[in-house]
PDB file of N, CA, C, O and CB in Angstrom:
ATOM      1  N   MET A   1      53.862  94.688 111.229  1.00  0.00           N
ATOM      2  CA  MET A   1      53.138  95.315 110.439  1.00  0.00           C
ATOM      3  C   MET A   1      52.522  94.304 109.365  1.00  0.00           C
ATOM      4  O   MET A   1      53.257  93.449 108.870  1.00  0.00           O
ATOM      5  CB  MET A   1      53.916  96.387 109.921  1.00  0.00           C
ATOM      6  N   SER A   2      51.060  94.407 108.971  1.00  0.00           N
ATOM      7  CA  SER A   2      50.853  93.855 107.867  1.00  0.00           C
ATOM      8  C   SER A   2      50.980  93.936 106.567  1.00  0.00           C
ATOM      9  O   SER A   2      50.979  95.142 106.320  1.00  0.00           O
ATOM     10  CB  SER A   2      50.196  93.736 107.913  1.00  0.00           C
ATOM     11  N   ALA A   3      51.098  93.290 105.507  1.00  0.00           N
ATOM     12  CA  ALA A   3      51.604  93.456 104.247  1.00  0.00           C
ATOM     13  C   ALA A   3      50.274  93.606 103.398  1.00  0.00           C
ATOM     14  O   ALA A   3      50.283  93.335 102.197  1.00  0.00           O
ATOM     15  CB  ALA A   3      52.583  92.241 103.817  1.00  0.00           C
ATOM     16  N   GLN A   4      49.162  94.032 104.027  1.00  0.00           N
ATOM     17  CA  GLN A   4      47.907  94.301 103.362  1.00  0.00           C
ATOM     18  C   GLN A   4      48.332  95.240 102.040  1.00  0.00           C
ATOM     19  O   GLN A   4      49.279  96.013 102.188  1.00  0.00           O
ATOM     20  CB  GLN A   4      46.807  95.078 104.453  1.00  0.00           C
ATOM     21  N   VAL A   5      47.666  95.182 100.796  1.00  0.00           N
ATOM     22  CA  VAL A   5      47.618  96.137  99.726  1.00  0.00           C
ATOM     23  C   VAL A   5      47.360  97.453 100.377  1.00  0.00           C
ATOM     24  O   VAL A   5      46.564  97.510 101.314  1.00  0.00           O
ATOM     25  CB  VAL A   5      46.548  95.789  98.659  1.00  0.00           C
ATOM     26  N   LEU A   6      48.024  98.587  99.913  1.00  0.00           N
ATOM     27  CA  LEU A   6      47.948  99.989 100.227  1.00  0.00           C
ATOM     28  C   LEU A   6      47.418 100.722  98.953  1.00  0.00           C
ATOM     29  O   LEU A   6      47.700 100.351  97.813  1.00  0.00           O
ATOM     30  CB  LEU A   6      49.366 100.543 100.693  1.00  0.00           C
ATOM     31  N   GLU A   7      46.668 101.737  99.230  1.00  0.00           N
ATOM     32  CA  GLU A   7      46.242 102.667  98.442  1.00  0.00           C
ATOM     33  C   GLU A   7      46.762 103.907  98.669  1.00  0.00           C
ATOM     34  O   GLU A   7      47.099 104.261  99.799  1.00  0.00           O
ATOM     35  CB  GLU A   7      45.025 102.706  98.463  1.00  0.00           C
ATOM     36  N   ARG A   8      46.886 104.780  97.457  1.00  0.00           N
ATOM     37  CA  ARG A   8      47.433 106.016  97.564  1.00  0.00           C
ATOM     38  C   ARG A   8      46.265 107.070  97.487  1.00  0.00           C
ATOM     39  O   ARG A   8      45.693 107.398  96.448  1.00  0.00           O
ATOM     40  CB  ARG A   8      48.497 106.197  96.488  1.00  0.00           C
ATOM     41  N   PRO A   9      46.038 107.482  98.573  1.00  0.00           N
ATOM     42  CA  PRO A   9      44.929 108.748  98.866  1.00  0.00           C
ATOM     43  C   PRO A   9      45.842 110.106  98.873  1.00  0.00           C
ATOM     44  O   PRO A   9      47.021 109.982  98.542  1.00  0.00           O
ATOM     45  CB  PRO A   9      44.032 108.573 100.579  1.00  0.00           C
ATOM     46  N   GLU A  10      45.406 111.240  99.191  1.00  0.00           N
ATOM     47  CA  GLU A  10      46.044 112.510  98.702  1.00  0.00           C
ATOM     48  C   GLU A  10      46.742 112.869  99.802  1.00  0.00           C
ATOM     49  O   GLU A  10      46.609 112.238 100.851  1.00  0.00           O
ATOM     50  CB  GLU A  10      45.112 113.645  98.211  1.00  0.00           C
ATOM     51  N   LEU A  11      47.638 114.012  99.685  1.00  0.00           N
ATOM     52  CA  LEU A  11      48.280 114.713 100.762  1.00  0.00           C
ATOM     53  C   LEU A  11      48.436 116.141 100.453  1.00  0.00           C
ATOM     54  O   LEU A  11      47.575 116.836  99.914  1.00  0.00           O
ATOM     55  CB  LEU A  11      49.584 114.125 101.070  1.00  0.00           C
ATOM     56  N   LYS A  12      49.520 116.496 100.809  1.00  0.00           N
ATOM     57  CA  LYS A  12      50.449 117.843 101.005  1.00  0.00           C
ATOM     58  C   LYS A  12      49.873 118.791 101.090  1.00  0.00           C
ATOM     59  O   LYS A  12      50.108 119.592 100.185  1.00  0.00           O
ATOM     60  CB  LYS A  12      51.329 118.206 100.106  1.00  0.00           C
ATOM     61  N   ASP A  13      48.952 119.187 102.049  1.00  0.00           N
ATOM     62  CA  ASP A  13      48.690 120.875 102.167  1.00  0.00           C
ATOM     63  C   ASP A  13      49.725 121.746 102.457  1.00  0.00           C
ATOM     64  O   ASP A  13      49.450 122.945 102.507  1.00  0.00           O
ATOM     65  CB  ASP A  13      47.756 121.247 103.229  1.00  0.00           C
ATOM     66  N   ALA A  14      50.868 121.379 102.660  1.00  0.00           N
ATOM     67  CA  ALA A  14      52.063 122.325 103.162  1.00  0.00           C
ATOM     68  C   ALA A  14      52.387 122.942 101.987  1.00  0.00           C
ATOM     69  O   ALA A  14      52.189 122.438 100.882  1.00  0.00           O
ATOM     70  CB  ALA A  14      53.394 121.616 103.831  1.00  0.00           C
ATOM     71  N   ASP A  15      53.066 124.423 102.255  1.00  0.00           N
ATOM     72  CA  ASP A  15      53.507 125.080 101.494  1.00  0.00           C
ATOM     73  C   ASP A  15      55.040 124.793 100.492  1.00  0.00           C
ATOM     74  O   ASP A  15      55.594 125.456  99.615  1.00  0.00           O
ATOM     75  CB  ASP A  15      53.440 126.029 102.264  1.00  0.00           C
ATOM     76  N   THR A  16      55.324 123.533 101.114  1.00  0.00           N
ATOM     77  CA  THR A  16      56.837 123.331 101.078  1.00  0.00           C
ATOM     78  C   THR A  16      57.389 122.805  99.349  1.00  0.00           C
ATOM     79  O   THR A  16      58.549 122.735  98.943  1.00  0.00           O
ATOM     80  CB  THR A  16      57.206 121.987 102.392  1.00  0.00           C
ATOM     81  N   GLY A  17      55.974 122.464  98.517  1.00  0.00           N
ATOM     82  CA  GLY A  17      56.461 121.799  97.532  1.00  0.00           C
ATOM     83  C   GLY A  17      55.074 121.534  96.725  1.00  0.00           C
ATOM     84  O   GLY A  17      53.993 122.079  96.945  1.00  0.00           O
ATOM     85  N   PRO A  18      55.339 120.682  95.861  1.00  0.00           N
ATOM     86  CA  PRO A  18      54.155 120.341  94.780  1.00  0.00           C
ATOM     87  C   PRO A  18      53.484 119.283  95.729  1.00  0.00           C
ATOM     88  O   PRO A  18      54.120 118.701  96.607  1.00  0.00           O
ATOM     89  CB  PRO A  18      54.700 119.643  93.058  1.00  0.00           C
ATOM     90  N   GLU A  19      52.122 119.077  95.478  1.00  0.00           N
ATOM     91  CA  GLU A  19      51.325 117.925  96.148  1.00  0.00           C
ATOM     92  C   GLU A  19      51.758 116.805  95.905  1.00  0.00           C
ATOM     93  O   GLU A  19      52.263 116.577  94.805  1.00  0.00           O
ATOM     94  CB  GLU A  19      50.038 117.821  95.849  1.00  0.00           C
ATOM     95  N   MET A  20      51.670 115.896  96.812  1.00  0.00           N
ATOM     96  CA  MET A  20      52.199 114.463  96.431  1.00  0.00           C
ATOM     97  C   MET A  20      51.293 113.712  97.226  1.00  0.00           C
ATOM     98  O   MET A  20      50.882 114.079  98.327  1.00  0.00           O
ATOM     99  CB  MET A  20      53.821 114.100  96.772  1.00  0.00           C
ATOM    100  N   PHE A  21      50.923 112.429  96.528  1.00  0.00           N
ATOM    101  CA  PHE A  21      50.037 111.450  97.446  1.00  0.00           C
ATOM    102  C   PHE A  21      50.821 110.290  97.977  1.00  0.00           C
ATOM    103  O   PHE A  21      51.841 109.822  97.471  1.00  0.00           O
ATOM    104  CB  PHE A  21      48.792 110.827  96.633  1.00  0.00           C
ATOM    105  N   HIS A  22      50.254 109.915  98.989  1.00  0.00           N
ATOM    106  CA  HIS A  22      51.103 109.202 100.145  1.00  0.00           C
ATOM    107  C   HIS A  22      50.180 107.800 100.034  1.00  0.00           C
ATOM    108  O   HIS A  22      48.983 107.820  99.747  1.00  0.00           O
ATOM    109  CB  HIS A  22      51.093 110.121 101.938  1.00  0.00           C
ATOM    110  N   TYR A  23      50.888 106.678 100.290  1.00  0.00           N
ATOM    111  CA  TYR A  23      50.416 105.443 100.806  1.00  0.00           C
ATOM    112  C   TYR A  23      49.707 105.156 101.946  1.00  0.00           C
ATOM    113  O   TYR A  23      50.362 105.490 102.933  1.00  0.00           O
ATOM    114  CB  TYR A  23      51.265 104.797 100.914  1.00  0.00           C
ATOM    115  N   VAL A  24      48.759 104.729 102.194  1.00  0.00           N
ATOM    116  CA  VAL A  24      48.091 104.611 103.535  1.00  0.00           C
ATOM    117  C   VAL A  24      47.593 103.298 103.460  1.00  0.00           C
ATOM    118  O   VAL A  24      47.660 102.549 102.486  1.00  0.00           O
ATOM    119  CB  VAL A  24      46.950 105.673 103.860  1.00  0.00           C
ATOM    120  N   ARG A  25      46.908 102.991 104.951  1.00  0.00           N
ATOM    121  CA  ARG A  25      46.033 101.570 104.783  1.00  0.00           C
ATOM    122  C   ARG A  25      44.749 101.623 104.222  1.00  0.00           C
ATOM    123  O   ARG A  25      43.910 102.440 104.600  1.00  0.00           O
ATOM    124  CB  ARG A  25      45.759 100.895 106.082  1.00  0.00           C
ATOM    125  N   LYS A  26      44.596 100.987 103.543  1.00  0.00           N
ATOM    126  CA  LYS A  26      43.364 100.722 102.212  1.00  0.00           C
ATOM    127  C   LYS A  26      41.922 101.253 103.244  1.00  0.00           C
ATOM    128  O   LYS A  26      41.299 102.294 103.034  1.00  0.00           O
ATOM    129  CB  LYS A  26      43.192  98.424 101.501  1.00  0.00           C
ATOM    130  N   GLU A  27      41.703 100.548 104.038  1.00  0.00           N
ATOM    131  CA  GLU A  27      40.411 100.231 104.811  1.00  0.00           C
ATOM    132  C   GLU A  27      40.530 101.871 105.709  1.00  0.00           C
ATOM    133  O   GLU A  27      39.410 102.112 106.160  1.00  0.00           O
ATOM    134  CB  GLU A  27      40.518  98.434 105.976  1.00  0.00           C
ATOM    135  N   LYS A  28      41.249 102.680 105.969  1.00  0.00           N
ATOM    136  CA  LYS A  28      41.383 103.787 106.513  1.00  0.00           C
ATOM    137  C   LYS A  28      40.761 105.142 105.351  1.00  0.00           C
ATOM    138  O   LYS A  28      40.310 106.248 105.649  1.00  0.00           O
ATOM    139  CB  LYS A  28      42.973 103.790 106.945  1.00  0.00           C
ATOM    140  N   ILE A  29      40.899 104.714 104.424  1.00  0.00           N
ATOM    141  CA  ILE A  29      40.731 105.809 103.418  1.00  0.00           C
ATOM    142  C   ILE A  29      39.314 106.254 103.072  1.00  0.00           C
ATOM    143  O   ILE A  29      39.204 107.447 102.786  1.00  0.00           O
ATOM    144  CB  ILE A  29      41.361 105.393 102.172  1.00  0.00           C
ATOM    145  N   ALA A  30      38.190 105.495 103.046  1.00  0.00           N
ATOM    146  CA  ALA A  30      36.729 105.696 103.069  1.00  0.00           C
ATOM    147  C   ALA A  30      36.444 106.420 104.474  1.00  0.00           C
ATOM    148  O   ALA A  30      35.839 107.491 104.452  1.00  0.00           O
ATOM    149  CB  ALA A  30      35.897 104.227 102.905  1.00  0.00           C
ATOM    150  N   GLU A  31      36.923 105.787 105.873  1.00  0.00           N
ATOM    151  CA  GLU A  31      36.393 106.330 106.917  1.00  0.00           C
ATOM    152  C   GLU A  31      37.000 107.868 107.075  1.00  0.00           C
ATOM    153  O   GLU A  31      36.410 108.817 107.592  1.00  0.00           O
ATOM    154  CB  GLU A  31      36.650 105.389 108.092  1.00  0.00           C
ATOM    155  N   SER A  32      38.216 107.869 106.546  1.00  0.00           N
ATOM    156  CA  SER A  32      38.678 109.602 106.456  1.00  0.00           C
ATOM    157  C   SER A  32      37.900 110.530 105.582  1.00  0.00           C
ATOM    158  O   SER A  32      37.662 111.698 105.890  1.00  0.00           O
ATOM    159  CB  SER A  32      40.195 109.808 105.842  1.00  0.00           C
ATOM    160  N   ALA A  33      37.521 109.961 104.493  1.00  0.00           N
ATOM    161  CA  ALA A  33      36.868 110.796 103.325  1.00  0.00           C
ATOM    162  C   ALA A  33      35.769 111.191 103.741  1.00  0.00           C
ATOM    163  O   ALA A  33      35.364 112.291 103.366  1.00  0.00           O
ATOM    164  CB  ALA A  33      36.620 110.149 102.051  1.00  0.00           C
ATOM    165  N   VAL A  34      34.924 110.319 104.714  1.00  0.00           N
ATOM    166  CA  VAL A  34      33.560 110.458 105.253  1.00  0.00           C
ATOM    167  C   VAL A  34      33.694 111.249 106.649  1.00  0.00           C
ATOM    168  O   VAL A  34      33.105 112.317 106.820  1.00  0.00           O
ATOM    169  CB  VAL A  34      32.847 108.956 105.444  1.00  0.00           C
ATOM    170  N   MET A  35      34.557 110.624 107.699  1.00  0.00           N
ATOM    171  CA  MET A  35      34.404 111.346 108.998  1.00  0.00           C
ATOM    172  C   MET A  35      35.236 112.436 109.108  1.00  0.00           C
ATOM    173  O   MET A  35      34.996 113.255 109.996  1.00  0.00           O
ATOM    174  CB  MET A  35      34.646 110.527 110.124  1.00  0.00           C
ATOM    175  N   GLY A  36      36.469 112.649 108.133  1.00  0.00           N
ATOM    176  CA  GLY A  36      37.476 113.632 108.204  1.00  0.00           C
ATOM    177  C   GLY A  36      38.498 113.134 109.254  1.00  0.00           C
ATOM    178  O   GLY A  36      39.376 113.869 109.706  1.00  0.00           O
ATOM    179  N   THR A  37      38.314 111.715 109.649  1.00  0.00           N
ATOM    180  CA  THR A  37      39.655 111.560 110.383  1.00  0.00           C
ATOM    181  C   THR A  37      40.960 111.460 109.807  1.00  0.00           C
ATOM    182  O   THR A  37      40.914 111.165 108.613  1.00  0.00           O
ATOM    183  CB  THR A  37      39.617 110.517 111.070  1.00  0.00           C
ATOM    184  N   PHE A  38      42.045 111.603 110.247  1.00  0.00           N
ATOM    185  CA  PHE A  38      43.442 111.741 109.851  1.00  0.00           C
ATOM    186  C   PHE A  38      43.812 110.221 109.797  1.00  0.00           C
ATOM    187  O   PHE A  38      43.711 109.494 110.786  1.00  0.00           O
ATOM    188  CB  PHE A  38      44.391 112.683 110.924  1.00  0.00           C
ATOM    189  N   VAL A  39      44.268 109.769 108.513  1.00  0.00           N
ATOM    190  CA  VAL A  39      45.325 108.564 108.416  1.00  0.00           C
ATOM    191  C   VAL A  39      46.844 109.016 108.192  1.00  0.00           C
ATOM    192  O   VAL A  39      47.271 110.084 107.752  1.00  0.00           O
ATOM    193  CB  VAL A  39      44.920 107.583 107.138  1.00  0.00           C
ATOM    194  N   VAL A  40      47.509 107.914 108.614  1.00  0.00           N
ATOM    195  CA  VAL A  40      49.048 107.873 108.872  1.00  0.00           C
ATOM    196  C   VAL A  40      49.479 107.384 107.580  1.00  0.00           C
ATOM    197  O   VAL A  40      48.914 106.345 107.237  1.00  0.00           O
ATOM    198  CB  VAL A  40      49.585 106.890 110.146  1.00  0.00           C
ATOM    199  N   ALA A  41      50.248 107.813 106.851  1.00  0.00           N
ATOM    200  CA  ALA A  41      50.952 107.263 105.642  1.00  0.00           C
ATOM    201  C   ALA A  41      52.183 106.484 105.966  1.00  0.00           C
ATOM    202  O   ALA A  41      52.799 106.737 107.001  1.00  0.00           O
ATOM    203  CB  ALA A  41      51.339 108.372 104.705  1.00  0.00           C
ATOM    204  N   LEU A  42      52.522 105.686 105.263  1.00  0.00           N
ATOM    205  CA  LEU A  42      53.819 105.012 105.679  1.00  0.00           C
ATOM    206  C   LEU A  42      54.969 105.789 105.888  1.00  0.00           C
ATOM    207  O   LEU A  42      55.810 105.278 106.628  1.00  0.00           O
ATOM    208  CB  LEU A  42      54.206 104.087 104.763  1.00  0.00           C
ATOM    209  N   CYS A  43      55.229 106.957 105.396  1.00  0.00           N
ATOM    210  CA  CYS A  43      56.583 107.793 106.002  1.00  0.00           C
ATOM    211  C   CYS A  43      55.858 108.425 107.044  1.00  0.00           C
ATOM    212  O   CYS A  43      56.419 109.517 107.126  1.00  0.00           O
ATOM    213  CB  CYS A  43      57.459 109.004 104.931  1.00  0.00           C
ATOM    214  N   GLY A  44      55.118 108.407 107.737  1.00  0.00           N
ATOM    215  CA  GLY A  44      54.616 109.161 108.892  1.00  0.00           C
ATOM    216  C   GLY A  44      53.820 110.519 109.047  1.00  0.00           C
ATOM    217  O   GLY A  44      53.534 111.096 110.096  1.00  0.00           O
ATOM    218  N   GLU A  45      53.468 110.970 107.459  1.00  0.00           N
ATOM    219  CA  GLU A  45      52.689 112.172 107.147  1.00  0.00           C
ATOM    220  C   GLU A  45      51.464 111.971 107.874  1.00  0.00           C
ATOM    221  O   GLU A  45      51.030 110.828 107.727  1.00  0.00           O
ATOM    222  CB  GLU A  45      52.437 112.410 105.628  1.00  0.00           C
ATOM    223  N   LYS A  46      50.694 112.792 108.686  1.00  0.00           N
ATOM    224  CA  LYS A  46      49.558 112.622 109.291  1.00  0.00           C
ATOM    225  C   LYS A  46      48.365 113.665 108.498  1.00  0.00           C
ATOM    226  O   LYS A  46      48.446 114.877 108.695  1.00  0.00           O
ATOM    227  CB  LYS A  46      49.847 112.907 110.872  1.00  0.00           C
ATOM    228  N   PHE A  47      47.405 113.174 107.713  1.00  0.00           N
ATOM    229  CA  PHE A  47      46.193 114.062 107.306  1.00  0.00           C
ATOM    230  C   PHE A  47      45.111 113.440 106.697  1.00  0.00           C
ATOM    231  O   PHE A  47      45.162 112.352 106.123  1.00  0.00           O
ATOM    232  CB  PHE A  47      46.553 115.076 106.404  1.00  0.00           C
ATOM    233  N   PRO A  48      43.940 114.280 106.856  1.00  0.00           N
ATOM    234  CA  PRO A  48      42.812 113.519 106.210  1.00  0.00           C
ATOM    235  C   PRO A  48      42.535 113.475 104.730  1.00  0.00           C
ATOM    236  O   PRO A  48      42.790 114.387 103.944  1.00  0.00           O
ATOM    237  CB  PRO A  48      41.681 113.980 106.737  1.00  0.00           C
ATOM    238  N   VAL A  49      41.971 112.285 104.430  1.00  0.00           N
ATOM    239  CA  VAL A  49      41.894 112.303 102.817  1.00  0.00           C
ATOM    240  C   VAL A  49      40.741 113.127 102.486  1.00  0.00           C
ATOM    241  O   VAL A  49      39.675 113.184 103.099  1.00  0.00           O
ATOM    242  CB  VAL A  49      41.701 110.799 102.104  1.00  0.00           C
ATOM    243  N   THR A  50      41.139 113.846 101.292  1.00  0.00           N
ATOM    244  CA  THR A  50      40.268 115.085 100.679  1.00  0.00           C
ATOM    245  C   THR A  50      40.243 114.813  99.063  1.00  0.00           C
ATOM    246  O   THR A  50      39.425 115.299  98.282  1.00  0.00           O
ATOM    247  CB  THR A  50      41.050 116.747 101.048  1.00  0.00           C
ATOM    248  N   LYS A  51      41.302 113.943  98.739  1.00  0.00           N
ATOM    249  CA  LYS A  51      41.305 113.629  97.204  1.00  0.00           C
ATOM    250  C   LYS A  51      41.786 112.280  96.635  1.00  0.00           C
ATOM    251  O   LYS A  51      42.524 111.537  97.283  1.00  0.00           O
ATOM    252  CB  LYS A  51      42.149 114.610  96.554  1.00  0.00           C
ATOM    253  N   THR A  52      41.314 111.977  95.327  1.00  0.00           N
ATOM    254  CA  THR A  52      41.951 110.709  95.131  1.00  0.00           C
ATOM    255  C   THR A  52      42.761 111.195  93.750  1.00  0.00           C
ATOM    256  O   THR A  52      42.533 112.002  92.849  1.00  0.00           O
ATOM    257  CB  THR A  52      40.798 109.306  94.988  1.00  0.00           C
ATOM    258  N   PRO A  53      43.958 110.147  94.122  1.00  0.00           N
ATOM    259  CA  PRO A  53      44.916 110.463  92.920  1.00  0.00           C
ATOM    260  C   PRO A  53      44.731 109.988  91.483  1.00  0.00           C
ATOM    261  O   PRO A  53      44.247 108.895  91.190  1.00  0.00           O
ATOM    262  CB  PRO A  53      46.158 109.967  93.246  1.00  0.00           C
ATOM    263  N   LYS A  54      45.118 110.815  90.693  1.00  0.00           N
ATOM    264  CA  LYS A  54      44.563 110.143  89.138  1.00  0.00           C
ATOM    265  C   LYS A  54      45.972 109.561  88.450  1.00  0.00           C
ATOM    266  O   LYS A  54      46.991 110.114  88.865  1.00  0.00           O
ATOM    267  CB  LYS A  54      43.744 111.576  87.887  1.00  0.00           C
ATOM    268  N   PRO A  55      46.139 108.608  87.539  1.00  0.00           N
ATOM    269  CA  PRO A  55      47.147 108.131  87.073  1.00  0.00           C
ATOM    270  C   PRO A  55      48.487 109.037  86.755  1.00  0.00           C
ATOM    271  O   PRO A  55      48.326 109.954  85.949  1.00  0.00           O
ATOM    272  CB  PRO A  55      46.661 107.547  86.075  1.00  0.00           C
ATOM    273  N   GLY A  56      49.760 108.858  87.311  1.00  0.00           N
ATOM    274  CA  GLY A  56      50.724 109.569  87.116  1.00  0.00           C
ATOM    275  C   GLY A  56      50.971 110.873  88.032  1.00  0.00           C
ATOM    276  O   GLY A  56      51.828 111.732  87.824  1.00  0.00           O
ATOM    277  N   SER A  57      49.999 110.837  89.135  1.00  0.00           N
ATOM    278  CA  SER A  57      50.226 111.684  90.054  1.00  0.00           C
ATOM    279  C   SER A  57      51.332 111.437  90.957  1.00  0.00           C
ATOM    280  O   SER A  57      51.478 110.333  91.481  1.00  0.00           O
ATOM    281  CB  SER A  57      49.179 111.826  90.665  1.00  0.00           C
ATOM    282  N   PRO A  58      52.249 112.566  91.203  1.00  0.00           N
ATOM    283  CA  PRO A  58      53.372 112.230  91.983  1.00  0.00           C
ATOM    284  C   PRO A  58      53.310 111.691  93.363  1.00  0.00           C
ATOM    285  O   PRO A  58      52.495 112.208  94.127  1.00  0.00           O
ATOM    286  CB  PRO A  58      54.070 113.264  92.045  1.00  0.00           C
ATOM    287  N   VAL A  59      54.147 110.607  93.835  1.00  0.00           N
ATOM    288  CA  VAL A  59      53.903 109.621  95.054  1.00  0.00           C
ATOM    289  C   VAL A  59      55.107 110.488  95.941  1.00  0.00           C
ATOM    290  O   VAL A  59      56.110 110.992  95.436  1.00  0.00           O
ATOM    291  CB  VAL A  59      54.238 107.611  94.697  1.00  0.00           C
ATOM    292  N   CYS A  60      54.791 110.515  97.173  1.00  0.00           N
ATOM    293  CA  CYS A  60      55.939 110.568  98.087  1.00  0.00           C
ATOM    294  C   CYS A  60      57.206 109.454  97.962  1.00  0.00           C
ATOM    295  O   CYS A  60      56.951 108.251  98.020  1.00  0.00           O
ATOM    296  CB  CYS A  60      55.317 110.442  99.458  1.00  0.00           C
ATOM    297  N   PRO A  61      58.441 109.890  97.805  1.00  0.00           N
ATOM    298  CA  PRO A  61      59.535 109.038  97.613  1.00  0.00           C
ATOM    299  C   PRO A  61      59.724 108.197  98.762  1.00  0.00           C
ATOM    300  O   PRO A  61      60.116 107.040  98.614  1.00  0.00           O
ATOM    301  CB  PRO A  61      60.718 109.762  97.324  1.00  0.00           C
ATOM    302  N   LYS A  62      59.438 108.760 100.082  1.00  0.00           N
ATOM    303  CA  LYS A  62      59.864 107.980 101.121  1.00  0.00           C
ATOM    304  C   LYS A  62      58.586 106.901 101.018  1.00  0.00           C
ATOM    305  O   LYS A  62      58.991 105.739 101.029  1.00  0.00           O
ATOM    306  CB  LYS A  62      60.098 108.869 102.616  1.00  0.00           C
ATOM    307  N   CYS A  63      57.144 107.031 100.922  1.00  0.00           N
ATOM    308  CA  CYS A  63      56.092 106.143 101.127  1.00  0.00           C
ATOM    309  C   CYS A  63      56.453 105.104 100.001  1.00  0.00           C
ATOM    310  O   CYS A  63      56.371 103.908 100.283  1.00  0.00           O
ATOM    311  CB  CYS A  63      54.592 106.847 101.029  1.00  0.00           C
ATOM    312  N   LYS A  64      56.903 105.546  98.561  1.00  0.00           N
ATOM    313  CA  LYS A  64      57.375 104.679  97.312  1.00  0.00           C
ATOM    314  C   LYS A  64      58.356 103.730  98.170  1.00  0.00           C
ATOM    315  O   LYS A  64      57.853 102.708  98.635  1.00  0.00           O
ATOM    316  CB  LYS A  64      58.237 105.648  95.906  1.00  0.00           C
ATOM    317  N   GLU A  65      59.431 103.938  98.361  1.00  0.00           N
ATOM    318  CA  GLU A  65      60.604 103.350  99.063  1.00  0.00           C
ATOM    319  C   GLU A  65      59.786 102.111  99.960  1.00  0.00           C
ATOM    320  O   GLU A  65      59.563 100.956  99.598  1.00  0.00           O
ATOM    321  CB  GLU A  65      61.513 104.632 100.105  1.00  0.00           C
ATOM    322  N   ILE A  66      59.499 102.646 100.991  1.00  0.00           N
ATOM    323  CA  ILE A  66      58.877 101.733 101.792  1.00  0.00           C
ATOM    324  C   ILE A  66      57.871 100.644 101.354  1.00  0.00           C
ATOM    325  O   ILE A  66      58.071  99.446 101.551  1.00  0.00           O
ATOM    326  CB  ILE A  66      58.325 102.431 102.624  1.00  0.00           C
ATOM    327  N   TYR A  67      56.790 101.138 100.753  1.00  0.00           N
ATOM    328  CA  TYR A  67      55.977 100.275  99.949  1.00  0.00           C
ATOM    329  C   TYR A  67      56.383  99.333  99.019  1.00  0.00           C
ATOM    330  O   TYR A  67      55.771  98.270  98.918  1.00  0.00           O
ATOM    331  CB  TYR A  67      55.269 100.924  99.344  1.00  0.00           C
ATOM    332  N   ASP A  68      57.427  99.618  98.266  1.00  0.00           N
ATOM    333  CA  ASP A  68      58.328  98.580  97.558  1.00  0.00           C
ATOM    334  C   ASP A  68      59.206  97.747  98.255  1.00  0.00           C
ATOM    335  O   ASP A  68      59.583  96.763  97.619  1.00  0.00           O
ATOM    336  CB  ASP A  68      59.130  99.170  96.684  1.00  0.00           C
ATOM    337  N   SER A  69      59.652  97.880  99.440  1.00  0.00           N
ATOM    338  CA  SER A  69      60.488  97.185 100.353  1.00  0.00           C
ATOM    339  C   SER A  69      59.201  95.702 100.902  1.00  0.00           C
ATOM    340  O   SER A  69      59.525  94.514 100.911  1.00  0.00           O
ATOM    341  CB  SER A  69      61.091  98.544 101.818  1.00  0.00           C
ATOM    342  N   TYR A  70      57.961  96.178 101.253  1.00  0.00           N
ATOM    343  CA  TYR A  70      57.148  95.221 101.328  1.00  0.00           C
ATOM    344  C   TYR A  70      56.988  94.192 100.089  1.00  0.00           C
ATOM    345  O   TYR A  70      56.651  93.044 100.380  1.00  0.00           O
ATOM    346  CB  TYR A  70      56.036  95.829 101.642  1.00  0.00           C
ATOM    347  N   ARG A  71      57.167  94.457  98.975  1.00  0.00           N
ATOM    348  CA  ARG A  71      56.943  93.797  97.860  1.00  0.00           C
ATOM    349  C   ARG A  71      57.965  92.909  97.636  1.00  0.00           C
ATOM    350  O   ARG A  71      57.673  91.831  97.120  1.00  0.00           O
ATOM    351  CB  ARG A  71      56.754  94.595  96.840  1.00  0.00           C
ATOM    352  N   GLU A  72      59.333  93.194  97.977  1.00  0.00           N
ATOM    353  CA  GLU A  72      60.361  92.185  97.741  1.00  0.00           C
ATOM    354  C   GLU A  72      60.146  90.970  98.584  1.00  0.00           C
ATOM    355  O   GLU A  72      60.925  90.020  98.509  1.00  0.00           O
ATOM    356  CB  GLU A  72      61.724  92.743  98.005  1.00  0.00           C
TER     357      GLU A  72
END
């Protein structure tokens, strides 16, 4: 797996908790936002990008853990 910089687009349309943002491959964000294709987050969630995170937005703990492990 490549160690490219990842961005945080939107997520969680589930009714199971607060909306969280996930880390996905940067190059897939625009394609998903325009075409409606699904992206796959580091944690395995699949969803179309429909929102942009704001500073302080909640981040998926699994994605954050995986992302932080790449930076070490």
